[in-house]
N, C-alpha and C positions, 0 to 999 in steps of 0.2 A: 504494500499499500504506499510505503514511503516513496517508491519510485514513481508510482502514478501521481501522487500529490506533487512531487518535484516537477514532473513533466507538465502537469496541468498548470503549475505556477509559472513555468518558463513560457508556456503558450498563452498566459493570461486568461485561462478559461474560467477563472473565478468571476470574471466580469459578467458571465452569463446568468449569474444569480439575480441580476437586476431585471431579467425578463421573466415576468410572472408566469406565463404559460409553461415555460421550460422548467422553472423552479417547481411549480405545482406538479408537473409530470414526474420529475425526478423524485419528489417527496412521495408521490403515490406509489412508485415502484421501489422506494427505499434505497436510493443511491444518491451520492453527491452529484450536483449539477456538473462539476468538472469531470467526474468519472463517466457520466452519461455522454458528455461531449467527446471524451476520448474514445468511447465505444463507437460513436457515430463516425468519428474520424477514422478509426480502425476499419470499420465496415466499408467506408468509402474508399480507403486505400486498397483494401482487398478487392473491391469491385474494379478499381482502376487498374491494378496490377494484372488482373485476369481479363481486362478489356470488356467489362460489362458496363456499358454506358460511360466509358472513360471520357469521351469528348464532351458529353453533356455535363458530367460532373466537373471537369476542369473548367469549362466555360461558366458553370454555375458558381464555382468558387471565385473565379476571376470577376464575375459580374454581380451576383446577387448581394453579397455583403457590402462590397464597395458602393453599389447603387443605393442601398439603404443608408449607409453612413453618409453618403453625399446628401441625401434627403435631410438627414438629421443636421448636417452642417449648414445647409441652406436655411434651415429654420432657426438656427442660433443667430444671435446678434453679436456683432463685433468679435468674430473668431477668425481673424485673418490667417493664422497659421493653419488651421483646419481647412479653410477655403483653398489655400495654396496647395496643400497636400492632396486634396481630392481632385482638384482641377488637374494637377500634375499627374495624378494616377490615371485619370481618364485619357489624357493625352498619350501617355506611355502605353496604356492598355490598347488604345486604338492602333498605334503603330505596331505593336507586337501582334495584334490580331491580323492586321493586313499582311505582315511578314509571314505569320504562321500559315496563312492561306496558301502562300507560295512554297515556303520551305517545309511546311508540314508534310507535304507529299513525300519528301525525302526523309525528314527527321522522324516521321511517324514509325518507321521501321526500327528505330533505336529502342532497345529494351527500356521499359519504364518511362517512355517519352512523356506520357500524360501525367505521370507522378512528378516528374521534374517540372513540368509546366505548372502544376498546382502549387508546388513549393515555391516556384518563381513568383506566381501571382501573390501568394501570401507574403513573400519577402517584399514585394512591391508595396503592399498596402499596410503591412503591420506597423503599428505606431512606434515600436522599438527600433525597427530597421529603416523605415521610410525609404525603401529601395527605389521607388518611383522618383523621388527627389534626386537620388544619385544618378539614375539612368538619364534623367532629363538634363541635369547639370553637366554631366560628363560626355553625353552623346548627342541627344536630340537638340538641345539648345544651340549648339554650334552649327548643326546641319540646318535648322530652321532659320537661324540668323543669316547664314550664308545665302540662302535662297529666298529670303523673305520678300525682297523686291520683285523677283520673278513670279512668286506665288501671288502676290498682291495684284500685279498687273494682269496675270492670267485670270484671276477671279474677277477683275474689273471688266475684262473683255467678255467673259461669260455673262456677266450682268448686263452689259450693253447688248449682247446678242439676244438675251432673253427679253429685254425691253423692246428690241426691234421686232421680235416674233410675237409679242403680246397682241397687237391688232390682228394679226393673221389667225392666231389661236381663237380670239374672240369671234372673228367672222366665221371660222369653221364651226365653233360651238353653236352660234346662232343658226347657221345653215342646217346643222344636224337637228337642232331643236325644232325648226320649222318643218323639216322632213318628218320627224317623229309626230308632231302635232297633226300634220296632214294624214299620216297613216292612221293615227288614232281616230281622226274625224271620219275617215273612209270606213273604218271598221265599225264605227258607231252608227253610220247611215244604214237604215233598213234596206235590204235588197228586195226587189219585187219578186213575188213567187208566181210562177205560171202553173195553173192547175189544168 
C-alpha cells in the first residue's frame, strides 16, 4: 500500500477527492479515490498496450482533461499563468496532432507507441512539468516567429478571396432557394385527374 500511496502522491491523484461523484463512488466500493484512479489508469494502460481502443484512449487523455481544465481556467478571473499554460497546451497539442496524422502511419508500428503518446500528453499538461511551455518555448515559438509574416499575409489573402466569393455564394444560395420554392409550389399544386 505504501507504494500505491507514493505513486498516487507523485501523480497528484489526491486532487480527485474534490470531485464529489468520484469520491462518492470510491467510498461506496470502499477504496481510496487515489487507488481507484490508479486502477483506472492501470486498466487503460492494459487496454492501450494490447491495442484495445488505444487511439481513442490516447486522444481522450490528450483532449478531455485539458479541455475541461481550459473551461475551468476561462471561468476563473485574473489567472494569467493558467491562461498561458492552457493556451500553450492547445497550440502544442494541435501541432502534435497534425504531425501525428502524418508520422503516426510510420510510428504506429513502434511497440507501445500509444502508451508513449499518452505519457507525452500528460507531460505536456501536468502542472508539475508544464511540458507544453517547454515545447513551445524551445521549438514552436521560433518556427512561428520565423514564418509569422508569411502566415499572416496568407491568411489575409484567404480572407480577401472569401470576401470576393461572398456575393457569388449569396447568389447561388438565392438561386437554389428559388428553385426549391418552385419545386415545393409545383408539388403543392393539385394535379387534374382524368376518369
